[in-house]
C-alpha positions in Angstrom: -32.7 6.9 6.5 -31.4 4.8 9.4 -28.3 6.0 11.2 -26.3 2.9 10.1 -27.4 3.5 6.6 -26.5 7.1 6.9 -22.9 6.2 8.1 -22.5 3.8 5.3 -23.4 6.5 2.8 -20.8 8.7 4.4 -18.2 6.0 4.4 -18.9 5.2 0.6 -18.6 8.8 -0.3 -15.3 9.0 1.6 -14.1 5.9 -0.5 -15.3 7.4 -3.6 -13.2 10.6 -3.2 -10.3 8.6 -1.8 -10.5 6.2 -5.1 -10.8 9.4 -7.2 -7.7 11.0 -5.8 -5.8 7.5 -6.1 -6.5 7.6 -9.8 -4.4 10.6 -10.0 -1.5 9.3 -7.7 -1.1 6.1 -9.2 0.4 7.1 -12.5 2.9 9.1 -10.4 3.9 6.2 -8.3 4.2 3.9 -11.5 6.5 6.6 -13.1 8.8 6.8 -9.9 9.1 3.0 -9.7 12.2 1.6 -11.1 11.6 -2.2 -10.8 9.5 -3.5 -13.8 7.2 -5.6 -11.7 6.6 -2.7 -9.3 5.6 -0.2 -12.4 3.4 -3.0 -13.7 1.7 -3.5 -10.4 0.9 0.2 -10.1 -0.3 0.3 -13.6 -2.5 -2.7 -13.1 -3.9 -1.2 -9.8 -4.7 2.0 -11.7 -7.1 0.2 -14.0 -8.5 -1.7 -10.9 -8.9 1.6 -9.0 -10.7 3.1 -12.1 -13.1 0.1 -11.7 -13.5 0.7 -8.0 -14.9 4.2 -8.7 -17.4 2.6 -10.9 -18.3 -0.3 -8.6 -18.8 2.5 -5.7 -21.3 4.4 -8.1 -23.1 1.1 -8.5 -23.1 0.6 -4.7 -24.7 4.0 -4.3 -27.4 3.1 -6.7 -28.2 -0.1 -4.7 -28.2 2.1 -1.6 -30.7 4.5 -3.4 -28.6 7.4 -2.3 -26.2 10.1 -4.1 -22.6 10.4 -2.8 -21.8 13.4 -0.8 -19.2 15.7 -2.4 -16.6 15.9 0.4 -12.6 15.6 0.2 -11.3 12.4 2.0 -8.6 14.1 4.0 -7.0 10.8 5.0 -6.3 9.8 1.4 -5.1 13.4 0.7 -2.7 13.0 3.5 -1.5 9.7 2.5 -1.0 10.8 -1.2 0.9 13.9 0.0 3.2 11.6 2.2 3.7 9.2 -0.8 4.7 12.2 -3.1 7.2 13.5 -0.4 8.7 9.9 -0.1 9.1 9.8 -3.9 10.9 13.2 -3.8 13.1 12.3 -0.8 14.2 8.9 -2.4 14.4 9.9 -6.1 18.2 10.3 -5.8 18.9 7.1 -3.7 19.8 3.6 -4.8 16.9 2.0 -6.8 16.1 -0.8 -4.5 15.8 1.6 -1.6 13.8 3.9 -3.5 11.3 1.4 -4.7 11.0 0.0 -1.1 10.1 3.5 0.1 7.4 3.6 -2.6 6.0 0.3 -1.6 5.9 1.5 2.0 3.8 4.6 1.0 1.6 2.4 -1.2 0.9 -0.2 1.5 -0.1 2.7 3.7 -2.7 3.6 1.4 -3.9 0.0 0.8 -4.3 -0.6 4.5 -6.4 2.6 4.7 -8.6 1.2 1.8 -8.7 -2.3 3.4 -10.0 -0.8 6.6 -12.4 1.4 5.0 -13.9 -1.1 2.6 -14.1 -3.6 5.7 -16.1 -1.1 7.6 -18.5 -0.3 4.7 -19.1 -4.0 3.8 -19.9 -4.7 7.5 -22.4 -1.9 7.7 -24.0 -2.8 4.4 -24.4 -6.4 5.7 -26.0 -5.0 9.0 -28.8 -3.3 7.2 -29.4 -6.1 4.8 -28.0 -4.5 1.7 -26.6 -7.7 0.0 -25.9 -6.1 -3.4 -24.1 -3.1 -1.8 -22.1 -5.6 0.4 -21.3 -7.8 -2.4 -20.0 -4.9 -4.5 -18.0 -3.7 -1.5 -16.6 -7.0 -0.8 -15.5 -7.5 -4.4 -13.4 -4.3 -4.1 -12.1 -5.2 -0.5 -10.7 -8.6 -2.1 -8.8 -6.7 -4.9 -7.4 -4.3 -2.4 -6.2 -7.0 -0.2 -4.4 -8.8 -3.2 -2.8 -5.4 -4.1 -1.3 -5.4 -0.8 -0.2 -9.0 -1.0 1.5 -8.1 -4.4 3.2 -5.3 -2.9 4.7 -7.5 -0.1 5.6 -10.1 -2.7 7.5 -7.6 -4.8 9.1 -6.0 -1.7 10.6 -9.3 -0.2 13.3 -10.0 -2.7 14.3 -6.3 -2.8 14.8 -6.3 0.9 16.8 -9.4 0.6 18.9 -7.9 -2.2 19.4 -4.5 -0.4 20.5 -6.6 2.8 23.1 -8.3 0.8 24.3 -5.0 -0.9 24.3 -3.4 2.4 26.5 -6.2 4.0 28.9 -5.7 1.1 29.1 -1.9 2.0 30.3 -3.1 5.4 33.7 -4.3 3.8 36.6 -1.8 4.3 37.8 -1.3 0.7 41.3 -0.2 1.9 42.0 -3.3 3.9 39.6 -5.8 2.5 38.1 -6.3 6.1 34.5 -6.1 7.2 33.7 -2.9 9.5 31.5 -4.9 11.5 31.8 -8.8 12.4 29.8 -11.1 10.3 26.9 -13.0 11.8 29.0 -16.0 11.7 32.0 -14.3 13.5 29.6 -13.1 16.3 28.2 -16.5 16.9 31.6 -18.1 16.9 32.7 -15.5 19.5 29.6 -16.1 21.6 30.2 -19.8 21.5 34.0 -19.3 22.6 32.8 -17.2 25.6 30.2 -19.7 26.7 32.7 -22.7 26.7 35.3 -20.5 28.6 
């Protein structure tokens, strides 16, 4: 076996274990999510991830190799970090907790995007079109999952920002603890005119 093909087999073995670990982690992420769209995104991605496992097995068949039985330590660490995040933010306000889960999930997605991109590139280098096509299909799904997480996060960030600004109001006196953006701009303009 060529060295590139050997490296490809190793990368794919790593991905197979990573995806298998993720099939166990995604239900926990869905359960911890409070926003319905986030919960739904994790549930949908679980089904995709189960398909990724099957697609990787098909990619191994096209490669004519068997996957190595090795633990993907990177995914193991990312999942552990995600579980810790879920625990730490469980008692926090729901918007902040969901954003923390999204952050952990996007770290996982970015690892998968990098790994699938590398594996696809290796498959293309050695002319394994079927293998490259299978890896490319999964890469596209991982990229879309990351995009969806960002789309869910954006309005949550905006709402949390509004909520945080409201928390800057001194309830005893009805005053803001910090000057508003408009007040700061006005103050700068006055200083510039003087």
